[in-house]
N, C-alpha and C positions, 0 to 999 in steps of 0.2 A: 369322441375326438378331444384334442386338446390343443388350445391356441398356443403358441411358444414364441420365443423372441425369435427372429429370423435367424437362420442357422451361419455359425461364424466358426472360425477355427477353435473358439473358446467353447462351443458346444461339442466337442469332440466324444464326449462321453455317452451323445444321444444317438450317436450311429449305432446301430442295433447288430450289423453283422460284424463279426470279425472278418469274414471273407472279403467285406469291402476293405477294410482296414490293410489287410494283407496285400490285396490288389494295389492299393496305392503305394504302399512302401515298395513293393515288387516294381511298380512302375516308376518310382521317382527314386529311390536308392538313395547313396550319399555322394553321390559324384557332383562335380560342379554344374553339367549341364545336364540336368535329370529328364526323365521321360513321362509323360501324363498321358495317359490313355492314348499311347502310340504318337505321340509329339513330343519333340524336343523343347524343354522348357524355355530355351534361347529362342527359339522360334516364335513362342507365344508372346514373349516380352518384346520382341521386335515388333510384332503384328498390333498387340493391343496396350491399351491403358492400364495402370495398375488397378482398377477396380474389375477390369474384366480378366485379368490373370489371377485376381483372386478368387473370382466365381468359378473359373476353371479349376484351380486348384482344388476348390471345393468339392466340386463335381467328381473329379478325379479320386480325391479322397473316400467319397462317399459310393466309389462305384459306379457311377452315374455315367459311363463312357458313352451312351448313346445321346444323352444331352449334352454331354461335353463336345460331341462334333457338331451338334447342332448349334450351339451356343457360339461355336469358334468359327464356322463357316457364315452365319448371320452376321455377327458383327465385324467379320472380316471383309464381306461382301456388301453391306447394305448403304454405305456410302459411295462406293464404286457404281454400284448398279444404278443409284439416283443420278450420278454425273453421268453415265453411260447413256441413261434415258433423256436428260434434261435438254431441252431446244429440239429433240427430235418428236415431232407431233403425231407421227404414225405410232413411234413405239409408244409413247406417254398412252395414246388412249388403248392400245392394246395391253398394256401390262398394269397402268394405273388408272383403273375407273371409279376411285372413290372408296374409302372404308365402309362396307356395310355394317349393320347392326347397331346405329348410333343409339338407339335408345336400350341396347342389351349389349352396353361397352363392355363392362367389368363386373366382377362378384368381389366384394370386399373380404380380404382374409383377415387383415389388420389395420393397425394405423399406418403400416410401414407398405405394405403390400396390397395389391389386387389381382384378381385372375382376369387378364384378358380373356373375353368369352370369343374365341373362334369357334363357329358354330359346329357340332360333331367333334369335338376335340376336348370330352371331358367336363363341358359346362354342367351339367347334370349331377356329375360327382361332387362338384366342388359347393354347387347348391346345397346337396343333400349334407354335406360333412360342416358346411359352415352356417346353414340355415339363414345366410345373409342375403339380401335384396340385391338385384342386379341395378347398378346405378350407369346413368349417362356418362359421357366424358367430361362434362363440364363440373361433374360432382367426384372426381378423382380426388381432387385436393394435392396433397403433396407426396401422396403414395406412388410407387414404383408399380411397374407391370411384370408380371411373369406370364408365360404363354408356354404351351407345348403344341407341337404338330406332330402330323404323321404322313406315311405314303402319300402323295398328290392325288394317285390314281383312286386309291381307297378313300379317300377324303370325298373326292368328287361322287364316287358311287354311293358312300354313304349320306350324302346330302341329296343325291336323287331318290333313293329309297326313301328317305325321310319325307320328302315332297309328296311321293306317291302314295304313302299311307295316309298322309293327310287329305289326301283328295276325296270327296266323296264319292265320286264316279269315275274311278280310273279309268274304264273302260271309253271313256269320250276321248282321250287324249291319247294321240299317237305314241308319245314319249311314256304313258302309263300303261297303256292298254296291253293285257295278257294275250290279246290276239296277234300281238307281233312277239317276234324273237326279241331277246335281251340285247341283242347287237343292234337292232331297228330301234329299240326304244331308247337305247343310251345314246345312239347317235343323234336321233330326234332331240332327246334332253341339251345336247352339246348346242345345236342351232338354237333352241329355245333361248338359251342363255346368250349367245352372242347378240340375238337381238336384243335381248334385254339390257344388256350392258350399252348398245349402241343406241338406246332411245333414251331420252329424256324422262325423269321419272314419272311426270305428270302425265306422258302420255303411254305407258307401259300398259300391257294387258293383265288379265288376274293370274297368269301363267307366270309373271314375274314375283309374284307375292312372296314365294318362298325359294325363290332362284338363288338366294344368296348363301343357302345350305351348301353350293356346290361353289361358290366362288374359289379362286385360290386363297389359300391360308394367308400369303403375305399381304392381300388387300386389307386384312384385318388389322395389320401391323403399320398401315399407313397413318401419316399425323391427321386427325380427324378435325381439323381447323378449317373452318370455313371461310374464303373470301367473299364476302357480300358483293352482288351487283354484277357477277360474273356469269357465264355459261356455266351448265352443270359440270361440263368436263374439266372446265378451269377454276371450280370453286374450291378444289383442294391442292393445298401445297403440295408437290409431288416430292414428299419424303417420308421418311420412316416415322413412327409416333416416337417422339423424344422420351416419353415416359417408359419405355419398354426396357427393361434392365435384365431380365433372364429369358432366353428360350430354350425348351428342352425338349425332349421326345415324348410322345405321349405314353410310350411304354415304360417311362421312369415318372411317371406323374407323382406318384408316390413320394418320391426323393425331391422332387422339384418342390411340392409344397412343404416340404419338411423345412428344404432351405429357406421357404418363405414363413415359416413359423407355423406352419400346420402340421400338427402331428395326428394320424390316425393309423388304423388298421385295415389294409387293404383286402382282406379277406371278407369285409364286412361289406362291400361295395361290388355289385354284380360287374362281372368283367366287361360286358357288353350290354346294352340296353335295347331292348326290341322296339323296331321303328314303328311298329303298330300293336294295339291291343286286339285288333281282329287277326284271329290266326289266318284267313285266307289272303288278307292284305299281306301278311308277313311270309306267306308263301312266295306270292307273286313278285314280291321286290326283295327278295334272296337273291344274292349276287355275290360273284366271285371274280376277281380280275381275269383270271385265267380262262374264264368262260367268253372272254371278248376276242374280237378278231383284230389284228394287225391294225388293220384302217381306223378302228373304233379307237384303240388305244392311242395312234398317233393324233386321232383328232381331239381326244381329252388332253394328252400332252400339249398340244398347241394352246390349249385353252388355259391351261395352268403353268405355263411353260415358266413364269415367274418364281414359282416355288421351287423349281430345280436349280435356279440362280442361287436363292438364297437359303436352302436347307439340304442337308445331307442325305439324298436318296438319289437311286440311279434311275433314269430316264427308261422309257421302254425302247425297244432297240429301234422302232422307226422313227424315233425322233432324237435318240442319243447323239448322234454325229453334231446335229445342228445345235443341242444345248449344249456339249462341250464347246463347240466353236463359239458359240456365244459367251460362255464362262470364261474362255480365253481372251476372249474382247474386254471384258469388264476387269478382268484381273489384271490388265495392262493400263487400265485408267491411273494415271498418276493425281493423287489428291494434294493440294496444295496445303490444306489444312487437317492435321490429326483429329481424330474424335477422342474426346476425352473419356471416354467408356473403354 
């Protein structure tokens, strides 16, 4: 791999696909109000500050429209979501229960960027490419964060499989045991996670040690700053980490890393890492969300619902109306101070 300067319009020659450039020119055209990845430029400029508009323009130029949609929605919604939650104790505890992974916060890419390690979202890939150590939040310095997200249900299930494969005796736990069908196991895992987030860290059982792998991805993007002397659920400021500068889609991870200044050949990295070196466990924890019942999908959706507020993914049918209703409420929030990003 090569470490490069973060991608800017001056790096246009580094875009390797003529198709991407053609896509951008078709999207943008020469009209006064051009269209980027299906969104009118005037809409973007009304919604975002100059820095975000430039990031979105670059994503469109590079053909990273999946990431364009994630970045656009995240920065459009994040401050409104915080305002919508603020002061509502039930919502705060349900959605914002503290950012996980304080000791595995980010992976250094270069002097300007670090990759925010949302568990199960490409961390192993970035570690392999950079050979960089993982740092704590207080070691970030002046770097900005880049993160990638994936379908919330798939992220949850990938975390369940990761934790199950790590268990030395999965048959002892109803949420992992192959004696139960996948719907029974996953539904039990949702219940485990709910107990974990509702319990003070010092009182949590061993089943909670790995649970963060299935947490909503949005919780990894909360401000990790702690307020000393308060109860656990009050120790974190209920706001988004101000160091987050780019949010993309896991399917575009190669382009997002290129924007952050890291160039590599995607063909050299395995598409999907096995959750277990033990073939028997790999079989036990093989998953497909199409295998799950409507009840289980709804239960997962309720646990990770904040991801649907911030990221561009379609919620399962069983909770889709509720998600859309909440998004409508959030979008109506009026902010009195416009974000600079």
